[in-house]
C-alpha positions, 0 to 999 in steps of 0.5 A: 577743496575749500575756498581758502588759499592753500600752500604745501604743508612741508617741503619737498625735493625733486631732481633731474636733467634739464631737457635743453641744457642737460644740466642736473637741477634740483627743485625745492618746493617750500610753503609760501605766505598768502597772496604770494602766488608761485615764485621761483628763486635761483639759489645758485645765483647769489643776490639775484631777485626772485622770479614771480610766476607771472606773464609779465616776466615771460621772455621767450616761448621757444620750445618752452616758457621762460621767465626772467627777472633781471639776470635770473631766469628759469625755463620750461616752467609749464609742467611744474606750473600745471602740477601746482594748478592741478593740485590747486596750490595757490602759494609756493616758493620753488628754489631751483639751482639751475637755469631750467626745470628738470624734464623728468619723464616729459610730463607733470606727474613726477611734480604732482607726486612730490607735491602730493607727498608734501601735503596741503595746508589751508591758509587764513585768506580767501582764494581770489580768482580770475573771473570773466564777465564776457567771453575773450578771444585770441587768434593769430595769423597761423590759425591758433585760437584760444577762447575763454568763456565765463564759467563758475569753474575751470574747464579746458578743451584742446584740439590739435592738428599739425597736418600730419597723417601720423598724428591726425586731428586730436582733441582732449578735455578736462572738465574739472581740476580734480581729474588732472592727476588721473587724466592729464598729469602723466601725458608726456611731451612729444616731437616729430622726427624732423624736429628731433633731428634739427634739435640734435643737429643743433645741440638743443636737447642735451638732456633728452634720452628718448625716455621723456618724449613721444616721437611721431615719425612723419616721414620716411626713415632710412636705416642711416637715420635710425643709426643716428638716433641709436648713437645719439641716445645710446640705444641698441635698437630704434625702430618705428611702431605700426602706429607711427611712433618710435618704439622708445615709449608706449602711449598712455592714451591714443590722444596723448598729444592733445592731452599734453597740449592741454597740460601745457595750456594749464601750465602757461595760463597759470601765469595770469597769477590767479586760479581761473574760473572760465571754460578755455577752448584752445585750437592748435595751442603753443607756448607763444599763443598761450602766454599771449592769451594769458596777457589778454586775460590779465588785461581784461581782469584789470579792465573789469576791476576798473569798471567795477569801481565805476559807480552806476548812475540811473537818472530815473532812480529815486535818490537817497537824499535830494538837494533839500535833504542835503542842505539839512546835512551840510551847512553849505548853500548855493552857489557853494553847494556842489552836490545835487543828490545822493544815490547810495550811502552806507557806513563805508561809501557814498555815491553822489551827483552834481550836474554841471550847467552853463549857469554855474557862477564860476563860469563867468570868470573861469575861461568864459570863452572855453568854460571848464570847471575849476579843478579845486571846485571838483575837489570841493564837490568831492569833499562835500560828498565825503562830508555827507558820508562822514556826517552819516555816522552821527545821529544828529548831523545838523549839530556837526561840521566836517573840516578837511585836514589833508588832501593828498594824491590829487589827480585831474584826468579830464576836463569837466565842461557844461553839460557833464554830470559828475558822479562822485564815489567816496570810500572809507579807508578805515573805521573812524577813530576820534572823529578822524575820517580817511577816504579815497574819492573819485569823480567820473563823467560817464565811465571816464575818471576825471578826478581822484584824491585821498582825503582826511577830515575831522568831525567836530560838534560845533554847529549852533 
């Protein structure tokens, strides 16, 4: 598949019963625009907001993952999301007329098949990924662990161990998403017999019918219990196979339980909102841990994006412009020249440096007992760096001046004191038109943001 985003080429529908409510529900898959991601819409609730498939909207993870936005909620979304991920569909609107996804056969395969029948539509936008620069680990008090390791593709490994002889320790791997349909999609959800009895006694699986779950028998089963299961699921006969599962289903794979848990991991981690490039190693995963890990991944991605915006300053590197050369570009002179050197410059950005010392003249009157660089002078220094960027677009900058017309959204985050080195990064927001320059500027001390502002200036040919 190409590196562009994809949606479905035509609409598709699927219907079935919800596992927990037993209610008949229909899904209508529709194409969606670029960068919209996966979105659920409750069409049975008038005027309710759409529900983005994002971990920020997770409310509960009890026996499935539930998303909610205002009064609108959808539950058991993981199998649908796994299907979309396995087919590498980036953008899709899912209209649903009930509170939970249909359980179908307990796997992702029915959703994969209907989405395949819809076809793929390539979109005019590059695919964005969640990529890690370093490994990330989650572990809880129950020994559940998930690790993400940087990789150039998505790979998932899962190990499960519930301390039962019937299931034992199982593992499963998916080395590439192209194998999802053949290796993982058909693997069905499972339950232990004691869990099934609890759910039945509490009316929690009204849509279960023994055709959509593998039941592992982890205890002695009396005829009374078997009779109870026959009555609950309207079966003439229920017995236990030699491999320790009820005779309602045959296993697709000896490790089908581990493969289904891998399916759940893929579905839950789709809630990061982007396709993932990482190797995921999960030990005894569950929906609560999966979604907690998804939140960590989202937070790590935000931190990486913020750090990527921080300019790297090497004091040993040769500057693009030293202070003497800067005075050939700007009309400013000491003590009002507030830029010492330019480290990077292109048609779209500039990185400049100002070393703040106790010898600055403004410290004589600005809190002399507790010297702090005035915020307005931080903005002025940033504006001078922006002036260098603006004047770099004309062939004879010595004949031009830059007048700042507007400064918006100014924020001061941290005090600047003697000994600090200010690093400015200004980026053009759009191409220069009629001499008007629009920039966003940020000032850092080390990796800490100390000041930011949006600026608009005009280049004027005026100097003699």
